[in-house]
C-alpha positions as CSV (number, residue, x, y, z in Angstrom):
1,M,0.6,-10.5,-18.9
2,P,-0.2,-6.7,-18.6
3,A,2.6,-5.4,-20.5
4,K,3.5,-2.4,-18.2
5,I,3.2,-1.9,-14.2
6,A,3.0,1.5,-12.3
7,I,3.0,1.2,-8.2
8,T,2.2,4.3,-6.3
9,G,4.0,4.5,-3.2
10,A,6.0,2.0,-4.3
11,A,9.3,2.4,-1.4
12,G,6.8,1.1,0.9
13,L,5.9,-2.0,2.9
14,V,3.9,-3.5,-0.2
15,G,5.5,-1.5,-2.7
16,Q,9.0,-3.2,-1.4
17,N,7.8,-6.3,-1.3
18,L,5.6,-6.7,-4.4
19,I,8.2,-5.7,-7.0
20,P,10.8,-8.5,-6.5
21,R,7.7,-11.5,-6.8
22,L,6.7,-9.2,-10.0
23,K,9.8,-9.6,-11.5
24,A,9.9,-13.4,-10.1
25,R,6.6,-13.7,-12.3
26,G,8.2,-12.6,-14.6
27,Y,7.3,-8.7,-15.1
28,R,9.6,-6.8,-16.6
29,D,8.3,-3.1,-17.3
30,I,7.7,-1.9,-14.1
31,V,7.7,2.1,-13.1
32,A,8.2,2.3,-9.5
33,I,6.8,5.9,-8.0
34,D,7.3,7.3,-4.5
35,K,8.0,10.6,-3.0
36,H,10.5,9.5,-0.1
37,P,14.0,10.1,-1.1
38,A,15.8,7.6,1.1
39,N,13.6,4.8,0.5
40,T,13.3,5.9,-3.3
41,A,17.0,5.9,-3.5
42,L,17.3,2.3,-2.0
43,L,14.6,1.0,-4.0
44,R,16.7,2.1,-7.0
45,R,19.6,0.6,-5.4
46,L,17.8,-2.8,-5.0
47,H,16.3,-2.9,-8.2
48,P,18.3,-0.9,-11.1
49,D,16.4,-2.5,-14.0
50,V,13.3,-1.2,-12.5
51,A,12.1,2.4,-13.5
52,V,12.0,4.8,-10.3
53,V,10.7,8.3,-10.2
54,E,10.9,10.6,-6.8
55,A,7.8,12.4,-7.4
56,D,4.8,13.6,-5.5
57,L,1.6,12.6,-7.0
58,A,0.0,15.5,-5.7
59,G,2.0,18.1,-8.0
60,E,2.5,18.7,-12.0
61,G,6.4,16.4,-12.8
62,D,7.6,13.2,-14.6
63,W,5.6,11.3,-13.1
64,Q,3.0,12.3,-15.6
65,A,4.7,11.1,-18.5
66,A,5.7,7.7,-16.9
67,V,2.6,6.3,-16.2
68,A,1.5,6.7,-20.1
69,G,0.8,3.9,-21.6
70,V,0.5,1.5,-18.2
71,D,-1.7,-1.2,-18.3
72,V,-2.2,-1.8,-14.5
73,V,-1.9,0.8,-11.7
74,V,-1.5,-0.7,-8.0
75,I,-2.3,2.6,-5.9
76,C,-0.3,2.2,-3.0
77,H,0.7,5.6,-1.9
78,A,-0.7,7.2,1.4
79,Q,-0.3,9.4,4.5
80,I,-0.3,6.4,7.5
81,G,0.6,8.9,10.2
82,G,0.9,12.5,11.7
83,L,-1.3,14.7,13.1
84,D,-1.6,17.4,10.1
85,R,-5.0,16.8,8.6
86,A,-3.7,18.7,5.6
87,A,-1.2,16.2,4.6
88,Y,-4.1,13.3,4.4
89,A,-6.3,15.0,2.1
90,R,-3.1,16.1,-0.1
91,N,-1.5,12.9,0.0
92,N,-4.6,10.6,0.2
93,I,-6.9,12.4,-1.5
94,A,-5.5,15.0,-4.3
95,A,-2.7,13.0,-5.4
96,T,-5.2,9.9,-6.3
97,E,-7.5,12.7,-8.0
98,R,-4.6,13.6,-10.1
99,L,-3.1,10.4,-10.7
100,L,-6.8,9.0,-11.9
101,A,-7.1,12.1,-14.2
102,V,-4.1,11.4,-16.1
103,L,-4.2,8.0,-17.2
104,A,-5.1,7.8,-20.3
105,R,-7.0,4.8,-21.2
106,P,-10.3,3.7,-20.2
107,D,-9.6,-0.2,-19.6
108,V,-6.7,0.8,-17.1
109,Y,-7.0,-1.8,-14.5
110,L,-6.5,-0.5,-10.9
111,V,-5.5,-2.6,-7.9
112,H,-6.3,0.2,-4.7
113,V,-4.7,-1.2,-1.6
114,S,-6.9,0.2,1.2
115,S,-7.3,-0.6,4.7
116,S,-9.3,-2.6,6.8
117,V,-9.9,0.9,9.3
118,V,-12.4,1.7,6.4
119,K,-15.1,-0.6,7.8
120,S,-13.7,-0.3,11.4
121,M,-15.6,1.7,14.4
122,A,-12.5,3.9,14.2
123,K,-12.6,7.6,13.0
124,D,-10.0,9.7,12.0
125,D,-8.2,11.1,9.7
126,Y,-6.4,8.3,8.4
127,V,-9.7,6.7,8.5
128,W,-12.0,9.8,6.6
129,S,-8.8,9.9,3.8
130,K,-8.9,6.5,3.0
131,E,-12.4,6.0,2.4
132,A,-12.5,9.4,0.3
133,Q,-9.5,7.6,-1.7
134,E,-11.4,4.3,-2.2
135,E,-14.6,6.5,-3.3
136,L,-12.4,8.3,-6.0
137,V,-11.1,4.7,-7.2
138,L,-14.7,3.1,-7.6
139,A,-16.1,6.4,-8.8
140,S,-12.8,6.6,-11.8
141,G,-15.5,4.3,-14.5
142,L,-12.1,2.0,-14.8
143,P,-11.9,-1.2,-14.3
144,A,-10.6,-1.7,-10.2
145,V,-10.6,-4.3,-7.3
146,V,-10.2,-2.5,-3.9
147,L,-8.2,-4.9,-1.1
148,R,-8.7,-3.8,2.7
149,P,-5.9,-5.2,4.2
150,T,-5.8,-5.9,7.9
151,L,-2.6,-5.3,10.0
152,M,0.6,-6.4,7.4
153,F,3.8,-7.8,8.7
154,G,7.1,-8.7,7.1
155,W,10.1,-7.0,5.5
156,F,9.9,-2.9,5.5
157,D,7.5,-3.2,8.1
158,R,8.7,0.5,9.7
159,K,4.8,1.1,11.3
160,H,3.4,-2.2,12.7
161,L,5.1,-5.0,14.2
162,G,8.6,-3.5,13.0
163,W,7.6,-0.2,15.3
164,L,6.8,-2.5,18.3
165,V,10.6,-4.8,17.6
166,R,12.2,-1.2,17.7
167,F,10.2,-0.1,20.8
168,M,11.4,-3.6,22.4
169,Q,15.1,-2.9,21.8
170,R,14.9,0.3,23.7
171,T,13.2,-0.3,27.0
172,P,13.0,-3.7,29.2
173,L,9.5,-3.0,29.8
174,F,6.6,-3.4,27.4
175,P,3.0,-2.3,27.9
176,I,0.0,-4.2,27.6
177,P,-3.1,-2.7,28.2
178,G,-5.7,-4.9,30.1
179,D,-5.2,-8.5,30.0
180,G,-4.3,-8.6,26.5
181,R,-6.7,-10.9,25.2
182,Y,-8.2,-9.2,22.2
183,L,-7.6,-10.6,18.9
184,R,-5.7,-9.8,15.9
185,Q,-5.1,-11.7,12.5
186,P,-1.9,-10.2,11.1
187,L,-1.2,-10.5,7.4
188,F,2.0,-11.5,6.1
189,V,2.6,-8.8,3.6
190,G,3.9,-11.9,0.9
191,D,0.6,-13.6,1.1
192,F,-0.8,-9.9,0.0
193,C,1.5,-9.1,-2.4
194,H,0.3,-12.4,-4.4
195,I,-3.3,-12.0,-4.0
196,V,-2.3,-8.6,-5.5
197,M,-0.7,-10.4,-8.9
198,S,-3.9,-12.7,-8.5
199,C,-6.1,-10.1,-9.0
200,I,-3.9,-8.2,-12.0
201,E,-3.9,-11.6,-13.7
202,R,-7.6,-11.8,-13.2
203,R,-8.5,-8.6,-13.4
204,V,-10.4,-9.0,-10.4
205,T,-13.2,-6.3,-10.0
206,G,-15.2,-5.3,-6.4
207,D,-13.7,-4.6,-3.0
208,Y,-12.7,-7.2,-0.6
209,N,-11.3,-6.9,2.9
210,I,-8.3,-9.0,3.8
211,T,-7.2,-11.1,6.9
212,G,-4.7,-13.1,8.4
213,L,-5.6,-16.6,8.7
214,E,-4.4,-17.5,11.7
215,P,-5.9,-15.7,14.8
216,V,-4.1,-14.5,17.7
217,D,-4.5,-12.6,20.8
218,Y,-2.6,-9.4,20.8
219,V,-0.6,-10.8,24.5
220,D,0.5,-13.8,22.6
221,L,1.4,-11.8,19.8
222,I,3.8,-9.2,21.6
223,R,5.2,-12.6,23.5
224,A,6.1,-14.0,19.7
225,V,7.6,-10.7,18.6
């Protein structure tokens, strides 16, 4: 069992679900790093026993000392929305470059949470920056696994099904493009967290596409929501 685990972007969907599962598995020395003030404050309230560091990985800060001596880093930080290309470059690329530069030992194990869009036909700033982030991790020389999950749902889902729920609460009508018969394979974030923990414990390397096992048409997914 690794002695010390650091999680970047720890106050997001994966981090907020991974931390309680790591604690239940017996991990006690966890460093949680995130730059979102409100989410970080909530993380502190939920887990007073976890070392929570509010910091921007793209700049100098206390986070550099906090990751010293870690055995595992779970890389979850990412710019996931917005129209500013520079924000994607800073938060997905520059932040990852700086993180990798400060990891002291050559045997630090990396679990990089990427995205299935990297292997899709989509081409935008998010895809471009996530592709670059993957390349940085794989070229680091550190033992690493890259996981590319599909659309995830669960506790702290703000962007995907969580956004759809909030939209539905505000309007009596919900638009469905076309007939809605296009396939989705949503992934429960709890299942993904167990995959992350399995990688940590087995030190899996390589890159893997992770999908939900239950195919569902978009229109039926919306009906379920």
